[in-house]
C-alpha positions in Angstrom: 75.0 -113.5 32.2 71.9 -113.9 30.1 68.5 -114.3 31.8 66.9 -115.2 28.5 64.0 -117.6 29.1 63.3 -120.1 26.4 59.7 -120.3 25.3 58.3 -123.8 26.2 55.1 -125.7 26.3 52.9 -125.3 29.4 52.6 -128.0 32.0 49.1 -128.8 30.7 50.5 -129.3 27.1 53.3 -131.4 28.5 50.9 -133.6 30.3 48.9 -134.1 27.1 52.1 -135.0 25.2 53.1 -137.4 28.0 49.8 -139.2 27.8 50.1 -139.5 24.0 53.7 -140.7 24.2 52.9 -143.3 26.9 50.0 -144.7 24.8 52.4 -144.8 21.7 55.0 -146.7 23.8 52.4 -149.2 24.9 51.3 -149.9 21.3 54.9 -150.0 20.1 55.9 -152.5 22.7 53.0 -154.7 21.7 54.1 -154.5 18.1 57.7 -155.2 19.1 56.6 -158.3 20.9 54.7 -159.5 17.8 57.8 -158.9 15.6 60.0 -160.7 18.1 57.7 -163.7 18.4 57.4 -163.9 14.6 61.1 -164.0 14.0 61.9 -166.3 17.0 59.1 -168.7 16.0 60.7 -171.7 14.4 57.6 -173.8 14.4 57.3 -176.4 11.6 54.8 -175.4 8.9 54.1 -179.0 8.0 56.0 -179.2 4.7 57.7 -182.5 5.6 55.4 -184.5 3.3 55.7 -182.2 0.3 58.2 -182.2 -2.5 61.8 -181.2 -1.7 61.5 -178.2 -4.1 58.5 -176.7 -2.3 60.3 -177.3 1.1 63.3 -175.3 -0.2 61.1 -172.4 -1.3 59.3 -172.5 2.0 62.5 -172.4 4.0 63.9 -169.5 1.9 60.7 -167.6 2.4 60.7 -168.3 6.1 64.3 -167.0 6.4 63.4 -163.8 4.5 60.4 -163.4 6.7 62.5 -163.8 9.9 65.0 -161.2 8.6 62.2 -158.8 7.7 60.7 -159.2 11.2 64.1 -158.8 12.8 64.6 -155.5 10.9 61.1 -154.3 11.9 61.9 -155.2 15.6 65.2 -153.2 15.4 63.3 -150.2 14.0 60.6 -150.6 16.7 63.2 -150.7 19.5 64.7 -147.5 18.2 61.2 -145.9 18.0 60.5 -146.9 21.7 63.9 -145.5 22.7 63.1 -142.2 20.9 59.7 -142.0 22.7 61.3 -142.7 26.1 63.8 -139.9 25.4 60.9 -137.7 24.6 59.4 -138.5 28.1 62.7 -137.5 29.6 62.5 -134.1 27.8 59.0 -133.7 29.2 60.3 -134.3 32.7 63.1 -131.8 32.0 60.6 -129.3 30.5 62.7 -129.1 27.3 60.2 -131.1 25.3 59.1 -129.5 22.0 62.1 -127.2 21.7 64.0 -127.6 18.4 67.5 -128.7 19.1 68.8 -126.6 16.2 66.8 -123.4 16.2 65.8 -123.3 19.9 62.2 -122.4 18.8 59.1 -124.3 19.8 58.2 -127.2 17.4 54.7 -126.8 16.1 52.1 -128.6 18.3 50.6 -130.2 15.1 54.0 -131.7 14.3 54.5 -133.1 17.8 51.0 -134.7 17.8 52.0 -136.5 14.6 55.6 -137.2 15.5 55.8 -137.0 19.3 59.5 -137.9 19.4 60.5 -135.1 17.0 63.5 -133.0 18.1 63.6 -130.8 15.0 61.2 -128.1 13.8 60.1 -128.3 10.1 62.4 -125.3 9.6 65.4 -127.2 10.9 64.4 -130.4 9.1 64.3 -128.5 5.8 67.8 -127.0 6.5 69.2 -130.5 6.6 68.2 -131.2 3.1 
């Protein structure tokens, strides 16, 4: 039986990451809300009195915009899910440990990408 203790971030570091992640979740949820209201918004843009050609372009543009906002919303939902998973890892005190190498992920990387589960070393191995 191995009693090897994995190196991990201190509780103070974990608290710092937790605050960062919670603020990112808050901002991401606001952004998601904006994307959702943008693609759900089917308000009339007042093209009824213009030429039929312009109206067709306008509707095509509106459809593309709704699709783009829908895609952005899907990506944002995944980002929020990844951040919430990071909070779970903080609670389990496994946050910041690379899932491939078992080594600590650099703090600088986690500050930039707080939901990262791979160290740069592991990320480069994937290429």
